[in-house]
FIMARKOL-391039 format. One record per atom (N, C-alpha, C): residue in one letter; atom name; y, z, x. Coordinates in nm, 2 decimals. Atoms other than C-alpha are relative to their C-alpha. Layout:
// residues N
{rec "A"; "CA"; {Y; Z; X}}
...
END
This chain:
// residues 86
{rec "M"; "N"; {0.09; -0.02; -0.11}}
{rec "M"; "CA"; {1.10; -4.05; -2.10}}
{rec "M"; "C"; {0.05; -0.08; 0.12}}
{rec "T"; "N"; {-0.04; 0.06; -0.13}}
{rec "T"; "CA"; {1.19; -4.12; -1.74}}
{rec "T"; "C"; {-0.12; -0.06; 0.07}}
{rec "W"; "N"; {0.11; 0.07; -0.08}}
{rec "W"; "CA"; {0.99; -4.35; -1.51}}
{rec "W"; "C"; {0.02; 0.04; 0.14}}
{rec "P"; "N"; {0.14; -0.03; 0.05}}
{rec "P"; "CA"; {0.77; -4.25; -1.34}}
{rec "P"; "C"; {0.00; 0.14; -0.06}}
{rec "P"; "N"; {0.01; -0.13; 0.06}}
{rec "P"; "CA"; {0.66; -3.97; -1.56}}
{rec "P"; "C"; {-0.01; 0.12; 0.09}}
{rec "R"; "N"; {0.01; -0.10; -0.10}}
{rec "R"; "CA"; {0.56; -3.77; -1.26}}
{rec "R"; "C"; {0.04; -0.06; 0.13}}
{rec "S"; "N"; {-0.05; 0.06; -0.13}}
{rec "S"; "CA"; {0.72; -3.82; -0.92}}
{rec "S"; "C"; {-0.12; -0.01; 0.09}}
{rec "P"; "N"; {0.11; 0.01; -0.10}}
{rec "P"; "CA"; {0.47; -3.95; -0.67}}
{rec "P"; "C"; {0.02; 0.09; 0.12}}
{rec "R"; "N"; {-0.03; -0.09; -0.11}}
{rec "R"; "CA"; {0.65; -3.73; -0.41}}
{rec "R"; "C"; {-0.07; 0.13; -0.01}}
{rec "R"; "N"; {0.07; -0.13; 0.03}}
{rec "R"; "CA"; {0.47; -3.43; -0.57}}
{rec "R"; "C"; {-0.15; -0.01; 0.03}}
{rec "L"; "N"; {0.14; 0.02; -0.02}}
{rec "L"; "CA"; {0.13; -3.58; -0.50}}
{rec "L"; "C"; {-0.04; 0.02; 0.15}}
{rec "D"; "N"; {0.05; -0.02; -0.14}}
{rec "D"; "CA"; {-0.08; -3.50; -0.19}}
{rec "D"; "C"; {-0.07; -0.13; 0.05}}
{rec "I"; "N"; {0.06; 0.13; -0.04}}
{rec "I"; "CA"; {-0.22; -3.86; -0.19}}
{rec "I"; "C"; {0.10; -0.11; 0.00}}
{rec "P"; "N"; {-0.10; 0.11; 0.01}}
{rec "P"; "CA"; {-0.04; -4.19; -0.12}}
{rec "P"; "C"; {-0.01; -0.07; -0.13}}
{rec "T"; "N"; {0.00; 0.08; 0.12}}
{rec "T"; "CA"; {0.07; -4.38; -0.42}}
{rec "T"; "C"; {0.05; -0.14; 0.03}}
{rec "I"; "N"; {-0.03; 0.14; -0.02}}
{rec "I"; "CA"; {0.09; -4.76; -0.43}}
{rec "I"; "C"; {0.05; -0.06; -0.13}}
{rec "G"; "N"; {-0.06; 0.06; 0.12}}
{rec "G"; "CA"; {0.30; -4.95; -0.68}}
{rec "G"; "C"; {0.01; -0.15; 0.00}}
{rec "I"; "N"; {-0.02; 0.14; 0.01}}
{rec "I"; "CA"; {0.35; -5.30; -0.80}}
{rec "I"; "C"; {0.14; -0.01; -0.07}}
{rec "G"; "N"; {-0.14; 0.00; 0.05}}
{rec "G"; "CA"; {0.73; -5.33; -0.85}}
{rec "G"; "C"; {0.04; 0.13; -0.06}}
{rec "A"; "N"; {-0.03; -0.13; 0.06}}
{rec "A"; "CA"; {0.75; -4.96; -0.92}}
{rec "A"; "C"; {0.12; 0.07; 0.06}}
{rec "G"; "N"; {-0.12; -0.07; -0.06}}
{rec "G"; "CA"; {1.05; -4.89; -0.70}}
{rec "G"; "C"; {-0.04; 0.07; 0.13}}
{rec "N"; "N"; {0.02; -0.06; -0.13}}
{rec "N"; "CA"; {1.10; -4.69; -0.39}}
{rec "N"; "C"; {-0.06; 0.14; 0.00}}
{rec "R"; "N"; {0.06; -0.13; 0.01}}
{rec "R"; "CA"; {0.94; -4.37; -0.51}}
{rec "R"; "C"; {-0.15; 0.00; 0.04}}
{rec "C"; "N"; {0.14; 0.01; -0.04}}
{rec "C"; "CA"; {0.59; -4.49; -0.41}}
{rec "C"; "C"; {0.00; -0.01; 0.16}}
{rec "D"; "N"; {0.03; 0.01; -0.14}}
{rec "D"; "CA"; {0.44; -4.48; -0.06}}
{rec "D"; "C"; {-0.01; -0.14; 0.05}}
{rec "G"; "N"; {0.02; 0.14; -0.04}}
{rec "G"; "CA"; {0.36; -4.85; -0.06}}
{rec "G"; "C"; {0.01; -0.09; -0.12}}
{rec "Q"; "N"; {-0.01; 0.09; 0.11}}
{rec "Q"; "CA"; {0.39; -5.16; -0.26}}
{rec "Q"; "C"; {-0.11; -0.11; 0.02}}
{rec "V"; "N"; {0.09; 0.12; 0.00}}
{rec "V"; "CA"; {0.14; -5.44; -0.35}}
{rec "V"; "C"; {0.09; -0.12; 0.01}}
{rec "L"; "N"; {-0.07; 0.12; -0.01}}
{rec "L"; "CA"; {0.28; -5.77; -0.24}}
{rec "L"; "C"; {-0.09; -0.12; -0.03}}
{rec "V"; "N"; {0.08; 0.12; 0.04}}
{rec "V"; "CA"; {0.13; -6.08; -0.41}}
{rec "V"; "C"; {0.05; -0.11; 0.08}}
{rec "W"; "N"; {-0.05; 0.09; -0.10}}
{rec "W"; "CA"; {0.16; -6.33; -0.13}}
{rec "W"; "C"; {0.03; -0.14; -0.06}}
{rec "Q"; "N"; {-0.02; 0.13; 0.07}}
{rec "Q"; "CA"; {0.14; -6.63; -0.37}}
{rec "Q"; "C"; {0.14; 0.00; -0.06}}
{rec "D"; "N"; {-0.13; -0.01; 0.05}}
{rec "D"; "CA"; {0.46; -6.50; -0.53}}
{rec "D"; "C"; {0.11; 0.00; 0.11}}
{rec "A"; "N"; {-0.10; -0.02; -0.11}}
{rec "A"; "CA"; {0.64; -6.40; -0.21}}
{rec "A"; "C"; {0.02; -0.12; 0.08}}
{rec "F"; "N"; {-0.02; 0.11; -0.09}}
{rec "F"; "CA"; {0.58; -6.72; -0.03}}
{rec "F"; "C"; {0.01; -0.13; -0.08}}
{rec "G"; "N"; {-0.03; 0.12; 0.09}}
{rec "G"; "CA"; {0.64; -6.96; -0.33}}
{rec "G"; "C"; {-0.12; -0.09; -0.02}}
{rec "L"; "N"; {0.12; 0.09; 0.02}}
{rec "L"; "CA"; {0.29; -7.09; -0.40}}
{rec "L"; "C"; {-0.03; -0.01; -0.15}}
{rec "R"; "N"; {0.03; 0.01; 0.14}}
{rec "R"; "CA"; {0.31; -7.05; -0.78}}
{rec "R"; "C"; {0.13; -0.05; -0.07}}
{rec "T"; "N"; {-0.11; 0.05; 0.09}}
{rec "T"; "CA"; {0.53; -7.19; -1.06}}
{rec "T"; "C"; {0.02; 0.10; -0.11}}
{rec "G"; "N"; {-0.03; -0.08; 0.11}}
{rec "G"; "CA"; {0.69; -7.03; -1.35}}
{rec "G"; "C"; {0.09; 0.12; 0.04}}
{rec "R"; "N"; {-0.09; -0.11; -0.02}}
{rec "R"; "CA"; {0.90; -6.72; -1.39}}
{rec "R"; "C"; {-0.06; 0.11; 0.08}}
{rec "L"; "N"; {0.05; -0.11; -0.08}}
{rec "L"; "CA"; {0.86; -6.45; -1.13}}
{rec "L"; "C"; {0.05; 0.13; -0.06}}
{rec "P"; "N"; {-0.05; -0.13; 0.04}}
{rec "P"; "CA"; {0.88; -6.08; -1.21}}
{rec "P"; "C"; {0.13; 0.03; 0.08}}
{rec "R"; "N"; {-0.13; -0.03; -0.06}}
{rec "R"; "CA"; {1.23; -5.95; -1.13}}
{rec "R"; "C"; {0.00; 0.07; 0.13}}
{rec "F"; "N"; {0.01; -0.08; -0.12}}
{rec "F"; "CA"; {1.11; -5.73; -0.85}}
{rec "F"; "C"; {-0.05; -0.09; 0.12}}
{rec "V"; "N"; {0.06; 0.08; -0.11}}
{rec "V"; "CA"; {0.96; -6.02; -0.65}}
{rec "V"; "C"; {0.11; -0.07; 0.08}}
{rec "K"; "N"; {-0.09; 0.07; -0.10}}
{rec "K"; "CA"; {1.15; -6.14; -0.34}}
{rec "K"; "C"; {-0.08; -0.12; 0.05}}
{rec "Q"; "N"; {0.07; 0.12; -0.05}}
{rec "Q"; "CA"; {1.06; -6.50; -0.26}}
{rec "Q"; "C"; {0.05; -0.04; 0.13}}
{rec "Y"; "N"; {-0.04; 0.03; -0.13}}
{rec "Y"; "CA"; {1.07; -6.57; 0.11}}
{rec "Y"; "C"; {-0.01; -0.15; 0.04}}
{rec "A"; "N"; {0.02; 0.14; -0.03}}
{rec "A"; "CA"; {0.97; -6.94; 0.11}}
{rec "A"; "C"; {-0.04; -0.08; -0.12}}
{rec "D"; "N"; {0.05; 0.09; 0.11}}
{rec "D"; "CA"; {0.89; -7.24; -0.11}}
{rec "D"; "C"; {-0.11; -0.08; 0.06}}
{rec "L"; "N"; {0.12; 0.07; -0.06}}
{rec "L"; "CA"; {0.55; -7.32; 0.04}}
{rec "L"; "C"; {-0.06; -0.10; -0.10}}
{rec "R"; "N"; {0.06; 0.10; 0.09}}
{rec "R"; "CA"; {0.44; -7.50; -0.28}}
{rec "R"; "C"; {0.07; -0.13; 0.01}}
{rec "G"; "N"; {-0.07; 0.13; -0.02}}
{rec "G"; "CA"; {0.72; -7.75; -0.24}}
{rec "G"; "C"; {-0.03; -0.06; 0.13}}
{rec "T"; "N"; {0.03; 0.05; -0.13}}
{rec "T"; "CA"; {0.65; -7.79; 0.13}}
{rec "T"; "C"; {-0.14; -0.07; 0.00}}
{rec "L"; "N"; {0.13; 0.06; 0.01}}
{rec "L"; "CA"; {0.28; -7.85; 0.06}}
{rec "L"; "C"; {-0.01; -0.13; -0.08}}
{rec "L"; "N"; {0.00; 0.12; 0.09}}
{rec "L"; "CA"; {0.35; -8.09; -0.22}}
{rec "L"; "C"; {0.07; -0.12; 0.08}}
{rec "D"; "N"; {-0.06; 0.11; -0.08}}
{rec "D"; "CA"; {0.59; -8.29; 0.01}}
{rec "D"; "C"; {-0.09; -0.06; 0.10}}
{rec "A"; "N"; {0.10; 0.05; -0.10}}
{rec "A"; "CA"; {0.33; -8.31; 0.28}}
{rec "A"; "C"; {-0.11; -0.08; -0.06}}
{rec "A"; "N"; {0.11; 0.07; 0.07}}
{rec "A"; "CA"; {0.06; -8.42; 0.04}}
{rec "A"; "C"; {0.05; -0.14; -0.04}}
{rec "R"; "N"; {-0.06; 0.13; 0.04}}
{rec "R"; "CA"; {0.29; -8.69; -0.10}}
{rec "R"; "C"; {0.02; -0.10; 0.11}}
{rec "A"; "N"; {-0.02; 0.09; -0.12}}
{rec "A"; "CA"; {0.38; -8.82; 0.25}}
{rec "A"; "C"; {-0.13; -0.05; 0.05}}
{rec "F"; "N"; {0.14; 0.04; -0.05}}
{rec "F"; "CA"; {0.01; -8.83; 0.35}}
{rec "F"; "C"; {-0.05; -0.11; -0.10}}
{rec "D"; "N"; {0.05; 0.09; 0.10}}
{rec "D"; "CA"; {-0.08; -9.01; 0.02}}
{rec "D"; "C"; {0.07; -0.14; 0.02}}
{rec "A"; "N"; {-0.08; 0.13; -0.01}}
{rec "A"; "CA"; {0.20; -9.27; 0.07}}
{rec "A"; "C"; {-0.05; -0.07; 0.13}}
{rec "E"; "N"; {0.04; 0.07; -0.12}}
{rec "E"; "CA"; {0.09; -9.34; 0.43}}
{rec "E"; "C"; {-0.14; -0.06; -0.01}}
{rec "V"; "N"; {0.13; 0.05; 0.03}}
{rec "V"; "CA"; {-0.27; -9.39; 0.32}}
{rec "V"; "C"; {0.01; -0.12; -0.09}}
{rec "K"; "N"; {-0.02; 0.12; 0.10}}
{rec "K"; "CA"; {-0.17; -9.62; 0.03}}
{rec "K"; "C"; {0.07; -0.12; 0.07}}
{rec "D"; "N"; {-0.07; 0.11; -0.06}}
{rec "D"; "CA"; {0.06; -9.82; 0.25}}
{rec "D"; "C"; {-0.07; -0.06; 0.12}}
{rec "G"; "N"; {0.08; 0.05; -0.11}}
{rec "G"; "CA"; {-0.21; -9.87; 0.51}}
{rec "G"; "C"; {0.05; 0.05; 0.14}}
{rec "E"; "N"; {-0.05; -0.05; -0.13}}
{rec "E"; "CA"; {-0.02; -9.68; 0.78}}
{rec "E"; "C"; {-0.10; 0.10; 0.07}}
{rec "L"; "N"; {0.11; -0.09; -0.06}}
{rec "L"; "CA"; {-0.32; -9.44; 0.83}}
{rec "L"; "C"; {-0.13; -0.06; -0.03}}
{rec "P"; "N"; {-0.01; -0.04; -0.14}}
{rec "P"; "CA"; {-0.53; -9.47; 1.02}}
{rec "P"; "C"; {0.08; -0.10; 0.08}}
{rec "R"; "N"; {-0.08; 0.09; -0.08}}
{rec "R"; "CA"; {-0.29; -9.62; 1.28}}
{rec "R"; "C"; {-0.09; -0.08; 0.10}}
{rec "S"; "N"; {0.09; 0.06; -0.10}}
{rec "S"; "CA"; {-0.57; -9.70; 1.52}}
{rec "S"; "C"; {-0.14; 0.05; -0.01}}
{rec "R"; "N"; {0.14; -0.05; 0.01}}
{rec "R"; "CA"; {-0.94; -9.65; 1.57}}
{rec "R"; "C"; {-0.01; 0.14; 0.05}}
{rec "A"; "N"; {0.00; -0.14; -0.06}}
{rec "A"; "CA"; {-0.85; -9.33; 1.76}}
{rec "A"; "C"; {0.01; 0.10; -0.11}}
{rec "H"; "N"; {-0.02; -0.09; 0.12}}
{rec "H"; "CA"; {-0.76; -9.17; 1.42}}
{rec "H"; "C"; {-0.13; 0.01; -0.08}}
{rec "L"; "N"; {0.12; 0.00; 0.08}}
{rec "L"; "CA"; {-1.10; -9.24; 1.28}}
{rec "L"; "C"; {-0.10; 0.11; 0.06}}
{rec "L"; "N"; {0.10; -0.10; -0.05}}
{rec "L"; "CA"; {-1.37; -8.96; 1.30}}
{rec "L"; "C"; {-0.11; -0.08; 0.06}}
{rec "R"; "N"; {0.12; 0.07; -0.06}}
{rec "R"; "CA"; {-1.64; -9.06; 1.54}}
{rec "R"; "C"; {-0.12; 0.09; -0.01}}
{rec "R"; "N"; {0.12; -0.06; 0.01}}
{rec "R"; "CA"; {-1.99; -8.97; 1.49}}
{rec "R"; "C"; {-0.08; -0.02; 0.12}}
{rec "T"; "N"; {0.08; 0.01; -0.11}}
{rec "T"; "CA"; {-2.20; -8.90; 1.79}}
{rec "T"; "C"; {-0.14; 0.02; -0.03}}
{rec "V"; "N"; {0.14; -0.01; 0.02}}
{rec "V"; "CA"; {-2.57; -8.94; 1.81}}
{rec "V"; "C"; {-0.06; 0.05; 0.13}}
{rec "G"; "N"; {0.07; -0.05; -0.11}}
{rec "G"; "CA"; {-2.79; -8.75; 2.04}}
{rec "G"; "C"; {0.06; 0.13; 0.06}}
{rec "P"; "N"; {-0.05; -0.13; -0.06}}
{rec "P"; "CA"; {-2.74; -8.45; 2.27}}
{rec "P"; "C"; {0.14; 0.00; 0.06}}
END
């Protein structure tokens, strides 16, 4: 049996695939896969454009370290101010 069993080109409606190749009219792109927000093995058809998971983890670790080292807040200007009244 060949894939796909029926060519989407013979249909009168748009066909959308998930890693189904270029015979479809459109593809579903799971943005968590494409932009590197998940771990583990990716399907072979996924093109990863960035490693946002790594970037976010690095930023969170840097923030954590600054808070633990007492670098943040640097001044009273960094503190949230609560206003009372109109």
